[in-house]
C-alpha positions in Angstrom: -10.8 87.2 16.5 -13.3 90.0 17.3 -14.7 91.9 14.4 -15.1 95.6 14.8 -17.3 97.8 12.8 -15.9 100.9 11.1 -17.3 104.4 11.4 -19.8 103.7 8.6 -21.1 100.7 10.5 -19.7 98.0 8.1 -17.3 95.2 8.8 -13.8 95.5 7.5 -13.7 93.2 4.5 -9.9 92.6 4.7 -9.8 90.7 8.0 -11.0 87.4 6.5 -8.4 87.6 3.8 -5.8 88.6 6.4 -6.3 85.6 8.6 -6.0 83.3 5.6 -2.5 84.7 4.8 0.2 82.1 5.1 2.0 83.8 7.9 -1.0 83.5 10.2 -1.0 79.7 9.9 0.8 77.9 12.7 2.9 75.0 11.6 4.1 76.7 8.4 7.7 76.1 7.1 10.5 78.1 8.8 11.0 81.4 7.0 13.8 84.0 7.0 11.1 86.6 6.9 10.2 89.9 8.4 6.6 91.1 8.3 5.9 94.8 8.5 2.5 96.1 9.3 1.6 99.8 9.2 -1.5 100.4 11.3 -3.9 97.7 12.4 -2.7 97.8 16.0 -5.7 95.8 17.2 -4.8 92.8 15.0 -2.9 89.7 16.2 0.7 89.2 15.2 1.5 86.7 12.5 2.3 83.2 13.8 5.0 81.2 12.1 8.4 79.9 13.3 11.3 82.1 12.3 9.1 85.1 11.3 10.0 88.5 12.8 7.1 90.9 13.1 7.4 94.7 13.2 4.4 96.9 14.1 4.5 100.4 12.7 2.1 103.1 13.8 -0.1 105.4 11.7 0.8 108.1 14.3 4.5 107.9 13.6 4.4 110.3 10.7 7.3 112.8 10.7 8.0 115.7 8.4 11.7 115.0 9.0 11.2 111.5 7.5 9.2 113.1 4.6 5.9 112.0 6.1 2.7 114.1 6.2 -1.0 113.9 7.1 -3.7 116.2 5.9 -7.3 116.3 7.1 -7.3 112.9 8.8 -8.5 111.1 11.8 -5.5 109.0 12.9 -6.1 106.1 15.3 -3.9 103.1 16.1 -6.3 100.8 14.2 -7.1 102.9 11.2 -6.9 106.2 9.4 -9.9 108.0 7.9 -11.0 111.4 6.5 -11.7 114.1 9.0 -15.4 114.6 9.9 -16.6 118.2 10.2 -19.1 119.0 12.9 -21.8 121.2 11.4 -22.2 123.1 14.7 -18.5 124.0 14.9 -17.3 127.3 13.3 -14.3 126.9 11.0 -13.3 130.5 11.0 -9.5 130.5 11.5 -8.1 132.6 14.3 -5.9 135.6 13.6 -2.5 134.5 12.3 -3.8 131.2 11.2 -5.2 131.2 7.7 -6.6 134.7 7.7 -5.3 137.5 5.4 -6.5 140.9 4.3 -6.0 142.6 0.9 -3.7 145.6 1.6 -1.6 147.5 -0.9 -2.4 145.0 -3.6 -1.1 142.0 -1.6 -2.7 139.5 0.7 -1.1 140.1 4.1 -1.6 138.7 7.6 -3.1 141.3 10.1 -0.1 141.0 12.4 2.2 142.1 9.6 0.3 145.3 8.9 1.3 148.6 10.6 -1.2 150.3 12.9 -4.0 149.1 15.1 -6.7 150.0 12.6 -5.8 147.4 10.0 -5.8 144.7 12.7 -9.2 145.5 14.2 -11.3 143.1 12.1 -9.1 140.1 13.0 -8.9 141.1 16.7 -12.6 141.7 17.1 -14.3 139.3 14.7 -12.1 136.2 14.8 -12.1 135.9 18.6 -15.5 134.2 18.9 -16.6 136.9 21.4 -20.0 138.4 20.5 -19.3 141.4 22.8 -16.7 142.8 20.4 -17.5 144.3 17.0 -15.8 145.9 14.0 -16.9 148.9 12.0 -15.5 150.5 8.9 -16.6 153.1 6.3 -14.9 151.7 3.2 -14.6 148.5 1.1 -12.8 145.6 2.6 -11.5 142.3 1.2 -10.8 139.3 3.4 -9.5 135.8 2.7 -10.0 132.8 4.9 -7.8 129.7 4.4 -9.5 126.7 6.0 -6.3 124.7 6.0 -7.9 121.8 4.1 -10.8 121.3 1.7 -14.2 121.1 3.4 -17.7 120.8 2.2 -18.8 124.4 2.9 -22.5 124.6 3.8 -23.3 127.8 5.7 -22.0 131.3 6.3 -23.3 133.5 9.2 -22.4 137.0 10.3 -24.4 139.8 12.1 -24.4 143.2 13.6 -25.2 144.3 17.2 -28.8 143.8 18.2 -30.0 147.4 17.5 -27.5 148.5 15.0 -28.4 149.8 11.6 -24.9 149.7 10.2 -25.7 146.9 7.7 -23.4 145.9 4.9 -25.1 147.1 1.8 -23.5 144.6 -0.6 -21.1 141.8 -0.4 -19.9 138.7 -2.3 -18.6 135.3 -1.2 -16.2 133.4 -3.4 -14.9 129.8 -3.1 -11.6 128.2 -4.1 -11.2 124.4 -3.7 -7.5 124.6 -3.5 -6.9 122.6 -6.7 -4.1 124.4 -8.5 -5.0 122.7 -11.8 -8.1 124.9 -11.9 -6.3 128.1 -11.3 -7.2 130.7 -13.9 -10.4 129.0 -14.8 -12.6 130.4 -12.0 -14.7 133.5 -12.3 -12.2 135.8 -10.8 -11.9 138.1 -13.8 -15.4 139.6 -13.7 -14.9 143.4 -13.8 -18.1 144.1 -12.0 -16.5 142.8 -8.9 -13.4 144.9 -9.3 -11.2 141.8 -9.9 -7.9 142.4 -11.6 -7.2 140.3 -14.7 -3.5 141.2 -14.8 -2.5 140.7 -11.2 -4.8 137.7 -10.7 -5.1 138.3 -7.0 -8.5 136.6 -7.1 -9.3 133.1 -8.2 -12.7 132.2 -6.9 -16.1 130.9 -8.0 -18.8 133.3 -6.8 -21.1 131.7 -4.3 -23.2 134.7 -3.4 -23.6 138.3 -4.6 -26.2 140.4 -2.8 -27.2 142.8 -0.1 -26.7 142.3 3.6 -29.0 142.4 6.6 -28.6 142.6 10.4 -28.3 138.8 10.6 -27.0 137.1 7.4 -27.4 133.3 7.6 -26.7 131.8 4.2 -27.4 128.1 3.5 -25.2 127.0 0.6 -25.2 123.8 -1.4 -22.3 121.5 -0.2 -19.3 123.2 -1.9 -15.7 121.9 -1.7 -13.8 124.9 -0.4 -10.3 125.5 0.8 -10.2 129.3 0.6 -13.2 131.6 1.1 -13.3 135.2 -0.2 -15.4 137.8 1.6 -15.6 141.2 -0.1 -17.5 144.1 1.2 -18.8 147.0 -1.0 -19.8 150.0 1.1 -20.0 153.8 0.8 -21.0 154.3 4.4 -20.2 152.8 7.8 -20.9 149.1 8.4 -20.2 146.8 11.3 -19.9 143.2 12.2 -19.9 141.3 15.5 -18.8 137.8 14.3 -18.1 135.9 11.1 -18.8 132.2 11.2 -18.0 129.5 8.6 -19.6 126.1 8.8 -19.1 122.9 6.9 -20.6 119.5 7.2 -19.6 115.8 6.9 -16.4 114.3 5.7 -13.8 116.4 4.0 -13.6 115.9 0.2 -9.9 115.1 0.1 -7.5 113.6 2.7 -4.0 112.4 2.3 -1.5 110.4 4.3 2.1 110.0 3.2 4.0 107.7 5.5 7.4 108.5 6.9 10.2 106.8 4.9 10.4 103.3 6.4 14.0 102.0 6.9 14.2 98.2 6.8 17.8 98.3 8.0 19.2 96.5 4.9 18.1 95.6 1.4 15.3 93.0 1.2 13.2 91.4 -1.4 9.7 92.9 -0.9 6.7 90.7 -1.0 3.1 91.6 -2.1 1.1 94.1 -0.1 -2.0 93.2 2.0 -4.4 95.7 3.3 -7.9 96.0 4.8 -10.3 98.9 4.8 -13.6 100.2 3.4 -14.3 101.9 0.0 -17.8 103.0 -1.1 -19.3 103.0 -4.6 -19.1 106.8 -4.9 -15.8 107.3 -2.9 -12.2 106.2 -3.5 -9.1 105.2 -1.6 -6.0 105.6 -3.7 -3.1 103.5 -2.3 0.4 103.7 -3.8 3.9 102.7 -2.8 7.5 103.4 -3.8 10.9 102.0 -2.7 14.5 103.1 -2.8 18.1 102.6 -1.7 18.6 105.7 0.5 16.6 107.7 3.0 15.5 110.5 0.7 13.5 110.0 -2.5 14.1 113.6 -3.6 16.9 115.4 -5.5 17.5 119.0 -4.4 18.7 121.7 -6.8 20.6 124.9 -6.2 20.4 128.0 -8.4 23.9 129.2 -9.5 22.8 132.6 -10.9 24.3 131.7 -14.2 21.2 132.2 -16.2 18.6 129.6 -15.3 21.2 127.0 -14.3 20.5 124.7 -11.4 22.8 122.0 -10.0 22.2 119.1 -7.6 25.2 119.8 -5.5 26.5 122.3 -3.0 29.3 124.8 -3.3 31.8 122.0 -2.3 30.6 119.9 -5.2 28.9 117.1 -3.1 25.3 116.1 -3.6 22.9 118.5 -2.0 21.1 117.1 1.1 17.7 118.1 2.3 19.2 119.8 5.4 21.7 121.7 3.2 18.9 122.7 0.8 16.8 124.1 3.7 19.8 126.3 4.7 20.2 127.9 1.3 19.3 131.5 0.8 15.8 132.0 -0.6 17.2 133.1 -3.9 19.3 130.0 -4.1 16.4 127.5 -3.7 16.0 125.5 -6.9 13.6 122.7 -7.8 12.9 119.5 -5.8 12.6 116.5 -8.1 12.3 112.7 -7.8 15.5 110.8 -7.4 15.1 108.3 -10.2 18.7 107.0 -9.7 17.9 105.6 -6.3 14.1 105.4 -6.0 11.2 103.9 -7.9 8.5 106.4 -9.0 5.2 106.2 -7.2 3.3 103.1 -8.4 0.0 103.2 -10.1 -3.0 103.1 -7.8 -3.7 99.6 -6.5 -7.2 98.0 -7.0 -8.3 98.8 -3.5 -11.2 96.2 -3.5 -8.7 93.4 -4.2 -7.2 93.8 -0.7 -3.8 92.7 -2.1 -1.4 93.7 -4.8 2.2 93.0 -6.0 5.1 95.0 -4.6 6.4 97.4 -7.3 10.0 97.0 -6.2 11.9 95.4 -9.0 15.0 94.7 -6.9 16.0 94.4 -3.2 15.3 97.7 -1.5 16.1 99.1 1.9 13.5 102.0 2.1 9.8 102.0 1.5 7.1 104.7 1.5 3.3 104.6 1.2 0.9 107.3 0.0 -2.9 107.0 0.7 -5.5 109.5 -0.6 -9.1 109.5 0.3 -11.7 111.0 -2.0 -15.0 111.3 0.0 -18.5 112.6 -0.2 -19.9 114.7 2.7 -22.0 111.6 3.7 -19.3 108.9 3.5 -15.7 108.7 4.4 -13.7 105.5 3.8 -11.0 104.1 6.0 -7.8 102.1 5.8 -7.0 99.8 8.7 -3.5 98.6 7.8 -1.0 98.0 5.0 1.3 95.0 5.4 4.1 93.4 3.5 6.7 90.7 4.0 10.5 91.1 3.3 13.2 88.5 3.1 17.0 88.7 2.4 18.2 88.6 -1.2 19.1 85.3 -2.7 21.8 86.8 -4.9 23.5 90.2 -5.0 22.2 90.9 -8.5 20.8 89.1 -11.5 20.6 90.3 -15.1 18.2 88.6 -17.6 17.1 88.9 -21.3 15.0 86.9 -23.7 15.7 86.0 -27.3 14.3 86.5 -29.8 13.0 89.9 -28.9 10.4 89.7 -31.8 8.0 86.9 -32.7 5.1 86.2 -35.0 1.7 86.4 -33.5 0.3 83.4 -35.5 2.8 80.7 -34.5 4.6 79.2 -31.5 8.2 80.5 -31.1 11.2 78.9 -29.6 12.5 81.3 -26.8 15.7 81.3 -24.7 15.5 83.0 -21.3 19.1 84.0 -20.3 20.1 84.9 -16.7 23.4 85.8 -15.3 23.4 85.8 -11.4 26.0 87.5 -9.4 26.6 86.0 -5.9 28.9 87.2 -3.1 29.9 85.5 0.1 26.8 85.1 2.3 24.3 84.9 -0.5 22.3 81.7 -0.1 21.7 81.2 -3.8 18.6 79.7 -5.5 17.3 76.5 -7.2 14.0 77.7 -8.5 12.9 80.0 -11.3 9.4 81.4 -12.1 8.6 83.0 -15.5 5.3 85.0 -15.5 3.9 86.0 -18.8 0.5 86.6 -20.6 2.0 84.6 -23.5 0.7 81.1 -24.0 3.5 78.7 -23.0 3.3 75.4 -25.0 2.1 72.8 -22.5 2.9 69.9 -24.8 6.6 70.5 -25.1 6.9 72.4 -21.9 10.3 73.7 -20.9 12.6 72.0 -23.4 16.1 72.6 -21.9 18.1 74.3 -19.1 21.8 74.9 -19.5 24.3 76.4 -17.1 27.7 77.5 -18.5 26.8 75.8 -21.7 26.2 72.4 -20.1 22.8 70.7 -19.6 21.3 71.0 -16.2 18.7 68.6 -14.8 15.4 70.3 -13.7 11.8 69.6 -12.8 8.7 71.4 -14.1 6.6 72.5 -11.1 3.8 74.1 -13.1 2.8 75.4 -16.5 -0.4 77.4 -16.8 -1.9 80.6 -18.1 0.4 82.6 -15.8 3.6 81.1 -17.2 5.8 78.3 -15.6 7.9 77.5 -12.6 10.8 75.0 -12.5 13.2 73.6 -9.9 16.9 73.0 -10.7 18.3 69.8 -9.4 21.6 71.5 -8.7 21.3 74.8 -6.8 23.1 78.0 -8.1 25.5 79.1 -5.3 28.7 81.1 -5.0 30.7 78.6 -7.0 28.5 79.2 -10.0 28.4 83.0 -9.8 28.4 84.9 -13.2 27.7 81.7 -15.1 25.1 82.0 -17.8 21.8 80.1 -17.1 19.7 79.5 -20.2 16.1 78.2 -20.3 14.6 77.0 -23.6 10.8 76.9 -24.0 8.1 77.4 -26.6 5.3 80.0 -26.4 3.0 82.1 -28.5 2.7 85.8 -28.0 -0.5 87.8 -28.8 0.4 91.4 -28.0 3.2 93.8 -28.7 5.6 94.3 -25.8 4.6 91.1 -24.1 6.5 90.8 -20.7 8.3 87.7 -19.5 9.0 88.6 -15.8 11.4 86.4 -13.9 11.8 85.5 -10.2 14.3 83.4 -8.3 13.4 81.3 -5.2 14.8 78.7 -2.9 12.6 75.6 -2.8 13.7 74.8 0.8 12.0 78.1 1.9 8.8 78.3 -0.1 7.4 81.0 2.1 10.1 83.6 1.5 9.8 86.4 -1.0 11.0 85.5 -4.5 13.7 87.8 -6.0 12.9 89.7 -9.2 15.4 89.6 -12.0 16.4 92.8 -13.8 16.5 93.0 -17.6 19.9 93.8 -19.0 22.8 92.3 -20.9 23.1 88.7 -19.6 24.7 87.4 -22.7 27.1 89.5 -24.8 26.4 87.2 -27.8 22.8 88.5 -28.2 21.5 92.0 -28.5 18.2 91.6 -26.8 18.8 93.2 -23.4 15.1 93.1 -22.7 12.4 90.9 -21.1 9.7 92.0 -23.4 8.9 90.5 -26.8 7.5 92.6 -29.7 5.5 91.4 -32.7 7.5 91.1 -35.9 4.5 92.6 -37.7 1.6 94.6 -36.2 -1.6 92.7 -37.0 -4.2 94.6 -39.0 -7.1 92.8 -37.2 -7.6 92.1 -33.5 -9.5 88.9 -34.2 -6.8 86.4 -35.3 -8.8 83.2 -35.4 -12.2 81.8 -34.5 -12.9 78.0 -34.4 -15.7 75.7 -33.4 -15.3 72.4 -31.7 -17.8 70.9 -34.2 -19.9 72.4 -37.0 -22.9 70.4 -35.6 -24.0 69.8 -32.1 -27.0 68.1 -30.5 -28.1 69.4 -27.0 -30.3 66.5 -26.2 -28.8 65.7 -22.8 -27.2 62.4 -23.8 -23.8 63.7 -22.8 -22.4 63.6 -26.3 -21.8 66.8 -28.2 -24.3 68.6 -26.1 -22.5 72.0 -26.3 -20.4 73.8 -29.0 -17.2 75.4 -27.9 -16.0 78.6 -29.6 -12.2 79.2 -29.4 -10.9 82.5 -30.5 -7.6 84.4 -30.5 -7.3 88.2 -29.9 -4.2 90.1 -30.9 -2.5 93.3 -29.7 -5.4 94.8 -27.7 -4.3 97.7 -25.5 -5.5 96.7 -22.1 -9.0 95.4 -21.5 -11.4 95.7 -24.4 -15.2 95.0 -24.7 -15.8 91.5 -26.2 -19.2 90.0 -27.0 -20.3 86.7 -28.5 -23.9 86.1 -29.5 -25.9 83.3 -31.2 -28.3 84.6 -33.9 -30.9 82.9 -36.1 -30.8 83.3 -39.8 -33.2 86.3 -39.6 -30.5 88.2 -37.6 -32.3 88.0 -34.3 -30.1 87.3 -31.3 -31.3 84.3 -29.4 -28.5 84.0 -26.8 -25.7 86.1 -25.4 -22.7 83.9 -24.6 -20.1 86.5 -23.6 -20.5 90.1 -22.5 -17.1 90.9 -21.1 -15.7 94.4 -20.6 -12.3 92.9 -19.8 -11.3 91.0 -22.9 -7.5 90.9 -23.5 -5.0 89.6 -26.0 -4.6 85.8 -26.0 -6.7 82.7 -26.4 -10.2 82.5 -24.9 -13.3 80.4 -25.4 -17.1 80.4 -24.9 -19.7 77.6 -24.7 -23.3 77.4 -26.1 -25.7 74.8 -24.8 -28.4 75.6 -27.4 -30.5 77.5 -25.0 -31.9 81.1 -25.3 -31.9 83.9 -22.8 -34.9 82.3 -21.0 -33.1 79.0 -20.6 -35.2 77.2 -23.2 -33.8 75.1 -26.1 -34.0 76.9 -29.4 -35.5 75.1 -32.5 -33.1 73.0 -34.6 -31.5 74.8 -37.6 -28.6 76.9 -38.6 -27.3 79.6 -36.3 -24.6 82.2 -36.6 -22.1 82.6 -33.8 -20.8 86.1 -33.9 -17.7 87.5 -32.1 -17.4 91.3 -31.8 -14.4 93.2 -30.3 -14.2 96.9 -29.6 -10.6 97.5 -30.6 -8.8 100.8 -30.7 -9.4 101.0 -34.5 -13.1 100.3 -34.1 -15.5 97.4 -33.9 -14.3 94.1 -35.5 -16.6 91.1 -36.2 -16.2 87.5 -37.1 -18.8 84.8 -37.4 -19.2 81.0 -38.0 -22.3 78.9 -38.7 -23.2 76.0 -36.5 -26.0 73.5 -37.0 -28.2 72.5 -34.1 -29.9 69.1 -34.4 -31.8 66.7 -32.1 
């Protein structure tokens, strides 16, 4: 496959990962699978028997399907931030992003009565240096550039022999970020800005006198709206007003049209390819739902501040109906949490893959991509791809009991599932439980019961991610609504530890596993959750620290050459800095064994071979092995002595 370079001259890192994806391997098992790819039109189709492929285009973005694109270059093979030509004037034409301050309001020139008030726009925004505008009073103009750009230069001038020079003017910049509104220097009285009406909201870029040719070089400034205010007692004139930017726009955004899969599917992990720099960011998110519109529309009833999500006939308000309401009837637009997931957290873009956030079979999918660029670098996204397969069951509820456990001991858990199957559902014979808890590998999964009766099973794996097992009797329509119970032993290390469940069919290993939903699977227990809390919140994050031996001898004979440090961390909130060092009795560090910014709750270990930072064996003697954790409550330390002998 040919490799192309992106606009920054670097190879797209996601292609090597892409071609290793199972669907690109001929001879794979037969799948009931559909692969959707948005973008990447120059890539080959997946090759696998029984796989249907659907190519979606970056260019098929429609406002009617709630899609949008802002400040982007859109190509069949990628999307990327818009690049601003430094020689191209960005001054918007009349009627497109240009307004004047008239009667205390910003108004478009064509909306103002009389020829005089339109003359600036007609003569100055036409790009014709043969026309000019003159005035004998103050004027205030606002240019909306339509997107945020790195503003770099402003140029305007009079006719060649004219002495009608603007005596004083200011330039103000607004980057369009509404979160900053009210914090910019718009309230300075010396500029005549109004604090009460707040018509101005700009940072002042320049305040000074004019000349026949004004050509200001500005530091790259993110700007969406530009203010130009003239202070004059006499007549002044202008032939042209030019605005120049440079490089990639600071912020670009692509929201795909809502993608209709035709029916509900289990959604597999996302794959993507693109480029992201050290000082730039690509923010990729997704959401999924059960209908074609992720929004809820509200209508004002004029009974106080009341808003209702239905029309006058009492049926839910659609987008079309909302757009036909009178202006005074338009209420809020909110997210439809009943039928749609919220936008996911941003994916780790460098990982080139990430799990689908759909927690159940969904019919509709939407993606949102934001580019944060510097003027020198703009990233790109080549494609986003996911697989989808039909549901195995219509629905499945699950809960775990007990819902609380001690952090310092192994607990017996029962994972309860109640699947609901309808005619046509293929059923399942495999279950995956993913959890950061430590599942006991000695006892493994102790039992599986269906409808209260033992069910034969095989353990396919038990590891740090959890476990997977295969049932020797598949769960099909005849066993619908029967309670399936899985008994196992595990130790939890953090409050609210998840135990996520997935169903699969072993005969079709390439299909997307179906997530289980937490809920009331067994009326006899009151858990209704798939998360386990700690019965007591531990006072210390370091629960235990143990050595494989109090004495070790790194003499190269293969016996006791290293010392192993095992430690347990409890209830850390996310990743926390963890460090382990070896110190001599004078307190000097001789070796750094662990320096990890991503320590988390659970069991971990480190090894020391008796060597210092330079790789040399340290002298025999006693050494202190010190563990330090930066927990939310502050730094915690624990230490053990070890003897090094030869």
